[in-house]
C-alpha positions in Angstrom: 157.1 95.0 86.4 157.2 91.4 85.6 154.2 89.2 86.6 156.3 86.0 86.8 156.6 86.0 90.6 152.8 86.1 91.0 152.2 83.6 88.3 154.6 81.2 89.9 153.1 81.5 93.4 151.3 78.5 94.8 147.5 78.6 94.4 146.8 78.9 98.1 148.4 82.4 98.2 146.2 85.3 97.2 148.3 87.3 94.8 147.5 90.4 92.8 150.2 91.8 90.5 151.3 95.4 90.7 149.7 97.2 87.8 151.5 100.1 86.2 149.9 99.8 82.8 147.1 102.5 82.5 144.7 100.3 80.5 145.1 97.1 82.5 142.0 95.9 84.2 141.7 94.6 87.8 142.9 91.1 88.7 139.4 90.3 90.0 135.9 91.3 89.2 132.7 91.7 91.3 129.6 91.1 89.2 126.0 90.9 90.2 123.1 89.9 88.0 119.9 91.9 88.2 118.2 89.4 90.6 121.1 89.5 93.0 121.3 93.3 92.9 117.7 93.7 93.9 118.0 91.1 96.7 120.9 93.2 98.3 119.3 96.6 97.6 116.0 95.4 99.0 117.5 94.2 102.2 119.4 97.4 102.6 116.2 99.5 102.2 114.4 97.4 104.8 117.3 97.8 107.3 117.4 101.5 106.7 113.7 102.0 107.3 113.8 99.9 110.4 116.8 101.9 111.8 115.1 105.2 111.0 111.9 104.1 112.7 113.7 102.8 115.8 115.6 106.1 116.1 112.4 108.1 115.9 111.0 106.4 119.0 114.1 106.4 121.2 113.5 109.9 122.4 112.6 110.2 126.1 108.8 110.0 126.4 108.4 107.7 123.4 107.7 110.6 121.0 109.1 111.0 117.5 111.9 113.4 116.8 113.8 114.5 113.8 117.4 114.3 113.1 120.3 111.8 113.6 123.9 111.7 114.5 123.3 114.5 117.0 120.7 116.5 115.1 117.6 117.4 116.9 117.1 115.7 120.3 115.4 116.8 123.4 115.0 120.6 123.9 115.0 120.3 127.7 118.3 121.6 129.1 118.3 118.9 131.8 118.5 116.2 129.2 122.0 117.4 128.2 123.4 119.1 131.3 123.2 119.0 135.0 124.8 121.3 137.6 125.4 119.6 140.9 125.3 121.1 144.3 129.1 120.9 144.3 129.2 123.0 141.1 130.4 120.1 139.1 128.8 120.0 135.6 127.7 116.7 134.2 127.1 116.6 130.5 125.2 113.8 128.7 125.9 112.5 125.2 125.3 109.3 123.4 128.6 109.7 121.6 131.5 107.3 122.4 135.1 108.1 122.9 137.0 105.7 120.7 140.3 107.6 120.3 139.1 110.8 118.6 139.4 112.7 121.9 135.9 114.0 122.0 135.8 113.5 125.8 138.2 116.4 125.9 136.9 118.5 123.0 133.2 118.3 124.0 134.1 119.1 127.6 135.9 122.2 126.2 132.9 123.2 124.2 130.7 123.3 127.4 133.4 124.8 129.5 133.7 127.7 127.0 130.1 128.6 127.2 130.0 128.3 131.0 133.2 130.1 131.5 134.4 127.3 133.8 137.6 125.1 133.9 137.5 121.9 131.8 138.3 120.0 135.0 134.8 120.9 136.3 133.1 119.1 133.4 132.3 115.5 133.5 130.9 113.7 130.4 128.5 110.8 130.7 128.9 109.0 127.3 126.7 106.3 125.7 124.9 105.3 128.9 121.6 104.6 127.3 119.8 104.8 130.6 120.9 108.5 131.0 121.9 110.0 127.7 119.6 111.4 124.9 119.4 109.4 121.7 121.6 111.3 119.2 122.3 108.8 116.5 125.4 107.2 118.0 129.0 107.5 116.9 129.5 107.0 113.2 130.8 108.7 110.1 133.1 111.3 111.8 130.0 113.2 112.9 130.7 113.4 116.7 132.4 116.7 116.6 130.4 118.6 113.9 127.0 117.5 115.2 127.5 117.1 119.0 129.8 120.1 119.7 127.2 122.7 118.5 124.5 120.9 120.5 126.5 120.9 123.7 127.6 124.5 123.1 124.0 125.5 123.0 123.3 123.5 126.2 126.2 125.3 127.9 125.0 128.7 126.7 121.5 127.9 127.8 122.7 126.9 131.2 124.7 130.2 131.4 121.5 132.2 130.8 119.7 130.2 133.5 122.5 130.9 136.0 122.4 134.6 135.3 118.6 134.6 135.9 119.0 132.7 139.1 121.7 135.0 140.4 119.7 138.1 139.5 116.6 136.8 141.3 118.6 135.7 144.4 120.5 138.9 144.9 117.8 141.2 143.4 120.4 142.6 141.1 120.3 144.0 137.5 120.9 141.0 135.3 122.9 143.0 132.8 125.4 143.8 135.5 126.2 140.2 136.1 128.8 138.1 134.4 129.8 134.4 134.4 133.5 133.9 134.9 135.8 131.3 136.5 132.9 129.0 137.3 130.9 131.7 139.2 128.3 134.4 138.5 129.8 137.7 139.7 128.6 141.2 140.3 131.6 143.5 140.1 130.0 146.6 141.8 129.0 144.8 145.0 131.7 142.1 144.7 129.1 139.5 145.2 129.6 136.1 143.6 127.7 132.8 143.5 128.9 129.4 142.6 126.9 127.3 140.2 126.0 124.9 143.0 124.6 127.7 145.2 122.3 128.8 142.4 121.0 125.5 141.2 121.2 123.6 144.5 121.7 120.5 142.4 118.1 120.7 141.0 117.4 119.6 137.5 117.4 122.4 134.9 114.0 122.1 133.2 114.2 125.1 131.0 114.2 124.7 127.2 117.1 125.4 124.9 116.0 128.2 122.7 116.5 127.5 119.0 117.8 131.0 118.3 120.2 130.9 121.2 123.6 132.5 120.3 126.8 130.8 121.4 130.3 132.3 121.8 131.9 133.2 118.4 135.0 131.2 117.6 137.1 134.4 117.6 136.3 134.9 121.2 137.1 131.4 122.4 139.3 131.2 125.5 139.0 127.4 126.1 137.5 125.7 123.1 140.0 125.2 120.3 143.0 125.5 122.7 145.5 122.8 123.8 144.5 121.3 127.1 145.6 118.1 128.9 143.6 115.1 127.6 140.7 114.3 129.9 141.3 111.0 131.7 144.6 110.8 129.8 146.6 109.4 132.8 144.0 106.7 133.4 144.2 105.6 129.7 148.0 105.4 129.6 148.3 103.7 133.0 145.6 101.1 132.3 143.1 102.2 134.9 140.6 103.3 132.3 137.8 100.7 131.9 136.7 99.6 128.4 133.7 97.5 127.4 135.9 94.4 127.3 136.8 95.1 131.0 133.2 94.9 132.2 132.2 92.0 134.4 128.6 91.4 135.2 127.0 88.9 137.5 126.4 85.6 135.7 128.1 86.9 132.6 129.3 84.3 130.1 132.4 84.7 128.1 132.9 84.0 124.4 136.1 83.5 122.5 137.0 83.5 118.8 139.3 80.7 117.7 141.3 81.9 114.7 143.0 79.6 112.3 146.8 79.6 112.0 146.7 80.1 108.3 144.5 80.4 105.2 142.2 77.6 104.3 142.7 75.9 107.6 140.0 73.4 108.8 139.1 72.8 112.4 140.0 69.3 113.4 139.1 69.4 117.1 138.5 71.8 120.0 138.7 71.2 123.7 135.6 72.9 125.2 135.6 71.1 128.5 136.8 74.2 130.5 134.2 76.4 128.7 
């Protein structure tokens, strides 16, 4: 392809010719001398160390913990999941829904282990006053790191519910099953809702490291097509985003963008601001 159109372009336009020749180099080069390289690398190492150190101390109780992006985290079940007296399940995660639909898929993961409808699962996401520190949302790690963690929390909660039902009804635990959001005993036709068993109290049991979750081949809810959680609120504009938040005494900032490249600010009317 001819390079004439690019060569004839005015200097204020950024123009890179299309390159079909195999041996042609790039139209621009990025070069660093040794001093500049170590300046940048050194800054990056400092930032990395600070971030790792900050992450280590953001576990409830001020203790260190290992892992990031969802790895590790508190072992106490109540840090991840709560069963209300109304049998609604609240799940806590530091991950953020930014269009990847994890509000739905993570709810499915918990619903699968608790054998309960997705509609009974409510996710509290990225509320730093309530959720465990799990590394935040980055690098496409929300699903591979958080789904297994919440599946374990759901499985641990299922085991606790079976224990509570066996104690309450003085029944053989092995004869109990969790299904349709209840713990059931087929022989006596007794059933208990989650709320009846937990009475809304915090689940303080630990999530066992060797806890087994439901194999993918036996999934009934996870991995299936379900309506998007809060989908109607999103498409109708009722869903609240960070930019919609209004706090008492909150100031507002605005970015003034130039109309074109190389523009220079001449004046700005800031009286209203």
